[in-house]
C-alpha positions as a Markdown table, in Angstrom:
| # | Residue | x | y | z |
|---|---|---|---|---|
| 1 | Unk | 137.7 | 67.5 | 107.3 |
| 2 | Unk | 139.4 | 68.7 | 104.1 |
| 3 | Unk | 141.4 | 72.0 | 104.2 |
| 4 | Unk | 140.6 | 74.6 | 101.5 |
| 5 | Unk | 142.7 | 74.0 | 98.3 |
| 6 | Unk | 144.2 | 76.6 | 96.0 |
| 7 | Unk | 142.2 | 74.9 | 93.2 |
| 8 | Unk | 138.9 | 75.6 | 95.1 |
| 9 | Unk | 139.6 | 79.3 | 94.9 |
| 10 | Unk | 141.7 | 79.9 | 91.8 |
| 11 | Unk | 142.0 | 79.0 | 88.2 |
| 12 | Unk | 145.7 | 78.6 | 87.5 |
| 13 | Unk | 146.7 | 79.7 | 84.0 |
| 14 | Unk | 149.8 | 80.6 | 82.0 |
| 15 | Unk | 153.4 | 80.8 | 83.4 |
| 16 | Unk | 154.6 | 84.3 | 84.1 |
| 17 | Unk | 158.2 | 83.5 | 85.3 |
| 18 | Unk | 160.4 | 80.9 | 86.9 |
| 19 | Unk | 163.2 | 80.8 | 89.4 |
| 20 | Unk | 165.4 | 78.5 | 91.5 |
| 21 | Unk | 162.7 | 77.8 | 94.1 |
| 22 | Unk | 159.4 | 78.4 | 92.4 |
| 23 | Unk | 157.5 | 79.3 | 89.3 |
| 24 | Unk | 154.9 | 82.1 | 89.0 |
| 25 | Unk | 151.7 | 81.6 | 87.1 |
| 26 | Unk | 148.7 | 83.8 | 86.4 |
| 27 | Unk | 145.5 | 83.0 | 88.4 |
| 28 | Unk | 141.9 | 84.0 | 88.4 |
| 29 | Unk | 139.9 | 84.3 | 91.6 |
| 30 | Unk | 136.8 | 82.2 | 91.0 |
| 31 | Unk | 134.6 | 84.3 | 93.2 |
| 32 | Unk | 135.8 | 87.9 | 92.4 |
| 33 | Unk | 137.4 | 87.2 | 88.9 |
| 34 | Unk | 140.4 | 89.2 | 90.1 |
| 35 | Unk | 143.6 | 88.4 | 88.1 |
| 36 | Unk | 146.5 | 87.5 | 90.5 |
| 37 | Unk | 150.0 | 86.0 | 90.4 |
| 38 | Unk | 150.4 | 82.6 | 92.0 |
| 39 | Unk | 153.9 | 81.7 | 93.2 |
| 40 | Unk | 154.2 | 77.9 | 93.3 |
| 41 | Unk | 157.2 | 76.6 | 95.3 |
| 42 | Unk | 158.8 | 73.3 | 94.2 |
| 43 | Unk | 157.6 | 70.4 | 96.3 |
| 44 | Unk | 159.5 | 69.8 | 99.5 |
| 45 | Unk | 159.7 | 67.2 | 102.2 |
| 46 | Unk | 157.1 | 67.5 | 105.0 |
| 47 | Unk | 159.4 | 66.4 | 107.8 |
| 48 | Unk | 160.5 | 69.7 | 109.3 |
| 49 | Unk | 157.7 | 70.9 | 111.6 |
| 50 | Unk | 159.8 | 73.7 | 112.9 |
| 51 | Unk | 160.4 | 75.1 | 109.4 |
| 52 | Unk | 156.8 | 74.7 | 108.4 |
| 53 | Unk | 155.7 | 76.6 | 111.6 |
| 54 | Unk | 158.2 | 79.4 | 110.8 |
| 55 | Unk | 156.9 | 79.6 | 107.3 |
| 56 | Unk | 153.4 | 80.1 | 108.5 |
| 57 | Unk | 154.4 | 82.7 | 111.0 |
| 58 | Unk | 156.3 | 84.7 | 108.4 |
| 59 | Unk | 153.4 | 84.5 | 106.0 |
| 60 | Unk | 151.1 | 85.8 | 108.7 |
| 61 | Unk | 153.4 | 88.9 | 108.9 |
| 62 | Unk | 153.5 | 89.4 | 105.2 |
| 63 | Unk | 149.7 | 89.1 | 105.0 |
| 64 | Unk | 149.6 | 92.1 | 107.3 |
| 65 | Unk | 152.0 | 94.1 | 105.1 |
| 66 | Unk | 150.1 | 96.8 | 103.2 |
| 67 | Unk | 151.9 | 99.6 | 101.4 |
| 68 | Unk | 151.6 | 101.3 | 98.0 |
| 69 | Unk | 155.2 | 100.4 | 97.1 |
| 70 | Unk | 155.0 | 96.7 | 98.2 |
| 71 | Unk | 153.4 | 93.9 | 96.2 |
| 72 | Unk | 150.6 | 92.7 | 98.4 |
| 73 | Unk | 150.4 | 89.1 | 99.5 |
| 74 | Unk | 146.7 | 88.1 | 99.3 |
| 75 | Unk | 146.6 | 84.5 | 100.5 |
| 76 | Unk | 148.6 | 81.3 | 101.0 |
| 77 | Unk | 148.1 | 77.6 | 100.7 |
| 78 | Unk | 150.1 | 74.6 | 101.9 |
| 79 | Unk | 149.0 | 71.3 | 100.2 |
| 80 | Unk | 150.2 | 67.7 | 100.3 |
| 81 | Unk | 151.7 | 66.4 | 97.1 |
| 82 | Unk | 152.3 | 62.9 | 98.6 |
| 83 | Unk | 152.7 | 61.3 | 102.0 |
| 84 | Unk | 156.1 | 62.9 | 102.4 |
| 85 | Unk | 155.9 | 66.1 | 100.3 |
| 86 | Unk | 154.0 | 69.4 | 100.4 |
| 87 | Unk | 153.7 | 72.3 | 98.0 |
| 88 | Unk | 153.3 | 75.9 | 99.0 |
| 89 | Unk | 151.4 | 78.6 | 97.1 |
| 90 | Unk | 151.5 | 82.3 | 97.5 |
| 91 | Unk | 148.7 | 84.4 | 96.0 |
| 92 | Unk | 150.1 | 87.8 | 95.1 |
| 93 | Unk | 148.9 | 91.1 | 93.6 |
| 94 | Unk | 149.6 | 91.0 | 89.8 |
| 95 | Unk | 151.6 | 93.8 | 88.4 |
| 96 | Unk | 151.4 | 94.0 | 84.6 |
| 97 | Unk | 154.0 | 96.5 | 83.5 |
| 98 | Unk | 157.2 | 94.5 | 84.0 |
| 99 | Unk | 160.4 | 94.8 | 86.0 |
| 100 | Unk | 162.8 | 97.7 | 86.5 |
| 101 | Unk | 165.4 | 95.3 | 85.0 |
| 102 | Unk | 163.5 | 95.2 | 81.6 |
| 103 | Unk | 163.3 | 99.0 | 81.6 |
| 104 | Unk | 167.1 | 99.4 | 82.2 |
| 105 | Unk | 167.9 | 96.8 | 79.4 |
| 106 | Unk | 165.5 | 98.4 | 77.0 |
| 107 | Unk | 166.9 | 102.0 | 77.6 |
| 108 | Unk | 170.5 | 101.0 | 78.4 |
| 109 | Unk | 170.3 | 103.4 | 81.4 |
| 110 | Unk | 167.7 | 105.7 | 82.9 |
| 111 | Unk | 167.6 | 109.5 | 83.0 |
| 112 | Unk | 168.7 | 111.0 | 86.3 |
| 113 | Unk | 165.3 | 112.6 | 87.1 |
| 114 | Unk | 163.5 | 109.3 | 86.1 |
| 115 | Unk | 165.9 | 107.4 | 88.4 |
| 116 | Unk | 165.3 | 109.8 | 91.3 |
| 117 | Unk | 161.5 | 109.4 | 91.1 |
| 118 | Unk | 161.8 | 105.6 | 91.0 |
| 119 | Unk | 164.5 | 105.3 | 93.6 |
| 120 | Unk | 162.6 | 107.5 | 96.1 |
| 121 | Unk | 159.6 | 105.1 | 95.9 |
| 122 | Unk | 162.0 | 102.2 | 96.5 |
| 123 | Unk | 163.3 | 103.9 | 99.6 |
| 124 | Unk | 159.8 | 104.6 | 100.9 |
| 125 | Unk | 158.9 | 100.9 | 100.5 |
| 126 | Unk | 162.1 | 99.9 | 102.3 |
| 127 | Unk | 161.4 | 102.4 | 105.1 |
| 128 | Unk | 158.1 | 100.7 | 105.7 |
| 129 | Unk | 159.6 | 97.2 | 105.6 |
| 130 | Unk | 162.4 | 98.1 | 108.0 |
| 131 | Unk | 159.9 | 99.8 | 110.3 |
| 132 | Unk | 158.2 | 96.4 | 110.4 |
| 133 | Unk | 161.5 | 94.7 | 111.2 |
| 134 | Unk | 161.6 | 93.0 | 107.8 |
| 135 | Unk | 164.8 | 92.8 | 105.8 |
| 136 | Unk | 164.2 | 92.1 | 102.1 |
| 137 | Unk | 167.7 | 90.7 | 101.4 |
| 138 | Unk | 167.4 | 90.5 | 97.6 |
| 139 | Unk | 166.9 | 94.1 | 96.4 |
| 140 | Unk | 167.7 | 94.2 | 92.7 |
| 141 | Unk | 166.1 | 95.4 | 89.4 |
| 142 | Unk | 164.4 | 92.0 | 88.8 |
| 143 | Unk | 162.5 | 92.4 | 92.1 |
| 144 | Unk | 161.3 | 95.9 | 91.5 |
| 145 | Unk | 158.0 | 95.8 | 89.5 |
| 146 | Unk | 156.5 | 98.8 | 87.8 |
| 147 | Unk | 152.8 | 99.6 | 87.6 |
| 148 | Unk | 152.7 | 102.0 | 84.6 |
| 149 | Unk | 149.8 | 104.2 | 83.7 |
| 150 | Unk | 150.0 | 104.9 | 80.0 |
| 151 | Unk | 148.8 | 108.0 | 78.3 |
| 152 | Unk | 145.4 | 107.6 | 76.7 |
| 153 | Unk | 145.1 | 111.1 | 75.1 |
| 154 | Unk | 147.5 | 114.0 | 74.5 |
| 155 | Unk | 146.0 | 116.3 | 77.1 |
| 156 | Unk | 146.6 | 114.1 | 80.1 |
| 157 | Unk | 148.9 | 115.7 | 82.6 |
| 158 | Unk | 152.0 | 113.7 | 83.5 |
| 159 | Unk | 152.6 | 113.0 | 87.2 |
| 160 | Unk | 156.3 | 112.6 | 87.1 |
| 161 | Unk | 159.5 | 112.7 | 84.9 |
| 162 | Unk | 158.3 | 109.8 | 82.8 |
| 163 | Unk | 158.5 | 108.9 | 79.1 |
| 164 | Unk | 156.2 | 110.7 | 76.7 |
| 165 | Unk | 153.7 | 107.9 | 76.6 |
| 166 | Unk | 153.5 | 107.5 | 80.4 |
| 167 | Unk | 151.4 | 109.4 | 82.9 |
| 168 | Unk | 152.6 | 107.7 | 86.1 |
| 169 | Unk | 154.8 | 104.9 | 87.4 |
| 170 | Unk | 154.2 | 103.2 | 90.7 |
| 171 | Unk | 157.1 | 101.1 | 92.1 |
| 172 | Unk | 156.3 | 97.8 | 93.8 |
| 173 | Unk | 159.0 | 95.9 | 95.7 |
| 174 | Unk | 158.4 | 92.2 | 95.1 |
| 175 | Unk | 159.7 | 88.7 | 95.8 |
| 176 | Unk | 160.1 | 88.1 | 99.5 |
| 177 | Unk | 161.5 | 84.6 | 99.0 |
| 178 | Unk | 164.6 | 85.6 | 101.0 |
| 179 | Unk | 162.9 | 88.1 | 103.4 |
| 180 | Unk | 163.9 | 87.8 | 107.0 |
| 181 | Unk | 161.7 | 88.8 | 109.9 |
| 182 | Unk | 164.2 | 90.0 | 112.4 |
| 183 | Unk | 162.0 | 90.8 | 115.4 |
| 184 | Unk | 163.8 | 92.5 | 118.3 |
| 185 | Unk | 167.2 | 91.1 | 117.6 |
| 186 | Unk | 167.4 | 92.8 | 114.3 |
| 187 | Unk | 170.4 | 90.6 | 113.2 |
| 188 | Unk | 170.6 | 87.5 | 111.1 |
| 189 | Unk | 173.5 | 85.5 | 109.6 |
| 190 | Unk | 172.0 | 83.5 | 106.7 |
| 191 | Unk | 174.0 | 83.7 | 103.4 |
| 192 | Unk | 171.7 | 84.8 | 100.6 |
| 193 | Unk | 171.1 | 87.4 | 97.9 |
| 194 | Unk | 172.3 | 87.9 | 94.3 |
| 195 | Unk | 176.1 | 88.0 | 93.8 |
| 196 | Unk | 176.5 | 91.5 | 92.4 |
| 197 | Unk | 174.1 | 93.0 | 94.9 |
| 198 | Unk | 175.1 | 91.2 | 98.1 |
| 199 | Unk | 176.6 | 93.2 | 101.0 |
| 200 | Unk | 180.1 | 92.6 | 102.4 |
| 201 | Unk | 178.8 | 91.5 | 105.8 |
| 202 | Unk | 176.7 | 88.8 | 104.2 |
| 203 | Unk | 179.8 | 87.4 | 102.4 |
| 204 | Unk | 181.7 | 87.5 | 105.6 |
| 205 | Unk | 178.9 | 85.4 | 107.2 |
| 206 | Unk | 178.7 | 87.7 | 110.2 |
| 207 | Unk | 175.7 | 89.2 | 111.9 |
| 208 | Unk | 173.9 | 91.8 | 109.7 |
| 209 | Unk | 170.9 | 94.1 | 109.8 |
| 210 | Unk | 168.6 | 96.0 | 107.5 |
| 211 | Unk | 171.7 | 97.9 | 106.2 |
| 212 | Unk | 172.2 | 95.0 | 103.8 |
| 213 | Unk | 169.2 | 96.3 | 101.8 |
| 214 | Unk | 170.8 | 99.7 | 101.7 |
| 215 | Unk | 174.0 | 98.3 | 100.1 |
| 216 | Unk | 171.9 | 96.5 | 97.5 |
| 217 | Unk | 169.9 | 99.7 | 96.9 |
| 218 | Unk | 173.2 | 101.5 | 96.3 |
| 219 | Unk | 174.1 | 98.9 | 93.7 |
| 220 | Unk | 170.7 | 99.3 | 92.1 |
| 221 | Unk | 171.0 | 103.1 | 91.9 |
| 222 | Unk | 174.4 | 102.8 | 90.3 |
| 223 | Unk | 173.0 | 100.3 | 87.7 |
| 224 | Unk | 170.0 | 102.5 | 86.9 |
| 225 | Unk | 172.2 | 105.5 | 86.0 |
| 226 | Unk | 175.0 | 103.8 | 83.9 |
| 227 | Unk | 173.6 | 100.5 | 82.9 |
| 228 | Unk | 176.1 | 98.1 | 84.6 |
| 229 | Unk | 176.8 | 97.2 | 88.2 |
| 230 | Unk | 179.7 | 98.6 | 90.2 |
| 231 | Unk | 181.0 | 95.2 | 91.1 |
| 232 | Unk | 181.4 | 92.5 | 88.4 |
| 233 | Unk | 183.7 | 89.7 | 87.3 |
| 234 | Unk | 184.1 | 91.8 | 84.2 |
| 235 | Unk | 186.2 | 94.3 | 86.2 |
| 236 | Unk | 188.5 | 91.6 | 87.8 |
| 237 | Unk | 191.1 | 91.4 | 89.2 |
| 238 | Unk | 190.3 | 91.5 | 92.0 |
| 239 | Unk | 187.5 | 89.0 | 92.0 |
| 240 | Unk | 183.9 | 90.0 | 92.3 |
| 241 | Unk | 183.9 | 88.8 | 95.9 |
| 242 | Unk | 187.0 | 90.9 | 96.8 |
| 243 | Unk | 185.6 | 94.0 | 95.1 |
| 244 | Unk | 182.6 | 93.8 | 97.4 |
| 245 | Unk | 184.6 | 92.9 | 100.5 |
| 246 | Unk | 186.9 | 95.8 | 100.0 |
| 247 | Unk | 184.3 | 98.2 | 98.6 |
| 248 | Unk | 186.3 | 98.7 | 95.4 |
| 249 | Unk | 184.3 | 100.6 | 92.8 |
| 250 | Unk | 184.5 | 103.8 | 90.7 |
| 251 | Unk | 182.4 | 106.1 | 88.5 |
| 252 | Unk | 183.8 | 105.4 | 85.1 |
| 253 | Unk | 184.2 | 108.0 | 82.4 |
| 254 | Unk | 182.4 | 108.7 | 80.1 |
| 255 | Unk | 179.4 | 107.0 | 81.7 |
| 256 | Unk | 179.3 | 109.3 | 84.8 |
| 257 | Unk | 180.7 | 112.5 | 83.3 |
| 258 | Unk | 177.3 | 114.3 | 83.0 |
| 259 | Unk | 175.8 | 113.0 | 86.3 |
| 260 | Unk | 175.8 | 115.5 | 89.1 |
| 261 | Unk | 178.2 | 114.9 | 92.1 |
| 262 | Unk | 175.2 | 114.9 | 94.5 |
| 263 | Unk | 174.1 | 111.5 | 93.1 |
| 264 | Unk | 177.7 | 110.1 | 93.4 |
| 265 | Unk | 177.7 | 111.3 | 97.0 |
| 266 | Unk | 174.6 | 109.3 | 97.8 |
| 267 | Unk | 175.9 | 106.1 | 96.1 |
| 268 | Unk | 179.2 | 106.5 | 97.9 |
| 269 | Unk | 177.5 | 106.6 | 101.3 |
| 270 | Unk | 175.4 | 103.5 | 100.5 |
| 271 | Unk | 178.3 | 101.4 | 99.2 |
| 272 | Unk | 180.2 | 101.6 | 102.5 |
| 273 | Unk | 181.8 | 98.4 | 103.7 |
| 274 | Unk | 181.3 | 99.2 | 107.3 |
| 275 | Unk | 177.5 | 98.9 | 107.9 |
| 276 | Unk | 177.7 | 101.2 | 110.9 |
| 277 | Unk | 178.9 | 104.0 | 108.7 |
| 278 | Unk | 176.6 | 103.1 | 105.8 |
| 279 | Unk | 173.5 | 105.2 | 105.3 |
| 280 | Unk | 170.2 | 103.9 | 106.8 |
| 281 | Unk | 167.0 | 104.2 | 104.8 |
| 282 | Unk | 166.2 | 107.3 | 106.7 |
| 283 | Unk | 169.6 | 108.8 | 105.9 |
| 284 | Unk | 169.0 | 108.1 | 102.2 |
| 285 | Unk | 165.5 | 109.6 | 102.1 |
| 286 | Unk | 166.8 | 112.8 | 103.7 |
| 287 | Unk | 169.7 | 113.1 | 101.3 |
| 288 | Unk | 169.9 | 116.5 | 99.5 |
| 289 | Unk | 169.5 | 114.8 | 96.1 |
| 290 | Unk | 165.8 | 114.5 | 96.9 |
| 291 | Unk | 165.7 | 118.2 | 97.7 |
| 292 | Unk | 166.1 | 121.1 | 95.3 |
| 293 | Unk | 169.3 | 122.5 | 96.9 |
| 294 | Unk | 172.7 | 120.9 | 97.2 |
| 295 | Unk | 176.1 | 122.5 | 97.6 |
| 296 | Unk | 178.1 | 120.9 | 94.8 |
| 297 | Unk | 181.4 | 122.0 | 96.3 |
| 298 | Unk | 180.7 | 119.9 | 99.4 |
| 299 | Unk | 181.2 | 116.7 | 97.5 |
| 300 | Unk | 183.0 | 117.7 | 94.3 |
| 301 | Unk | 186.6 | 117.0 | 95.3 |
| 302 | Unk | 185.7 | 113.8 | 97.0 |
| 303 | Unk | 183.7 | 112.5 | 94.1 |
| 304 | Unk | 186.1 | 113.6 | 91.3 |
| 305 | Unk | 188.7 | 111.2 | 92.5 |
| 306 | Unk | 186.2 | 108.4 | 91.9 |
| 307 | Unk | 185.6 | 109.5 | 88.3 |
| 308 | Unk | 188.2 | 107.6 | 86.3 |
| 309 | Unk | 188.8 | 106.2 | 82.9 |
| 310 | Unk | 188.4 | 102.4 | 83.0 |
| 311 | Unk | 191.2 | 100.1 | 82.0 |
| 312 | Unk | 188.5 | 97.5 | 81.2 |
| 313 | Unk | 185.3 | 99.0 | 79.8 |
| 314 | Unk | 182.3 | 97.5 | 81.7 |
| 315 | Unk | 179.7 | 95.7 | 79.7 |
| 316 | Unk | 176.1 | 96.9 | 79.6 |
| 317 | Unk | 173.7 | 95.4 | 82.1 |
| 318 | Unk | 172.0 | 93.2 | 79.4 |
| 319 | Unk | 175.4 | 91.7 | 78.5 |
| 320 | Unk | 176.5 | 90.7 | 82.0 |
| 321 | Unk | 176.3 | 87.1 | 83.0 |
| 322 | Unk | 176.1 | 87.9 | 86.7 |
| 323 | Unk | 173.4 | 90.4 | 87.5 |
C-alpha cells in the first residue's frame, strides 16, 4: 500500500523563501486550485522513531489550531527520500502581503497608532497559542505576516489607522518551526530563538515558560516604533548576550522623544529579566495603552530616566547584521 504523496495533491511551484531548516515554495491544490505555501524541510535521517512520533503529535496539535491571527496549517506529508532519509512537508495558508519586517524596513519605523493596531493583533494571537499550551519561541518581525486589503476606490472606509492606500491589515503569526507544546508542565529548556529577540532565561538554559514570547514581543514592539532593536552588538559593550541577561536597554533620544510614556511603560514591563515579574499576554492586552485613558504622571518619572542620548547611535533595522 502506498501512502499519499504531496505530489499527488499539490503542484509545487516557485520558491517563496528559504531558511536554515527548510525552503518555502508556492503550491496549488490540484483538486480545489487553492494557492498555498509549502514548507519543505531539508532531508533528515529516518533513524529516530521517537523524534518522528513527536513531530507527528505536534503537527496534529497545529492542525487543530484555528485563529484569525495565526497562519493555518492545512496538511502535512512525510515521505522517504532514500532508505535512510525522509523529507517533511507542511502545507500552509499563503499570505501574500509580506512580512512586518519588510514594512519596518520600508518605512524605517511605524507610526504609534499603526503599531498599536498591529501589536494588539499579535497579542491576541499569542493569547490563543498560550491558551493552547503552545509557546512560539521565535516571535520577530520576519515571522509576522500581513494580510493587507488595499483600497480599490476612494470612497472605501478604512478599518484602522493604516496607510492611505490600505483598508485593513490582518496580522498572521507564522513559522512554528521552533514552537514547543508544553502540555501541563508548561516549562521547557531548549535553547532556540533569534539572538536579538531571545529571552534571558533561554540564554541561561534554565526552565522557561510562555513568558519568553512576551520578552520577544517587547523587543518587537520596540523595533516597530524606532526602527532598531533594544539589544544589539552595535551597542556593545557590554556584549549582546550581557545586555539581554542584565536587561540593559534605553529609549534613545531623539528616536523616542515624541512617543508617549504609556508605550514605554508597556515595553519596560515586557523587557523584565525576571519572568515572574514580566507581563503575561493577559497583562499586556489589559495595558492602558490599548484603552483611551492613561495617567501619564504614573509613569513619567520612571520612563524619563530611560530616555537618554546615545553615546553610540544605533543603526536602523535594515542595517543591522543581527536581527
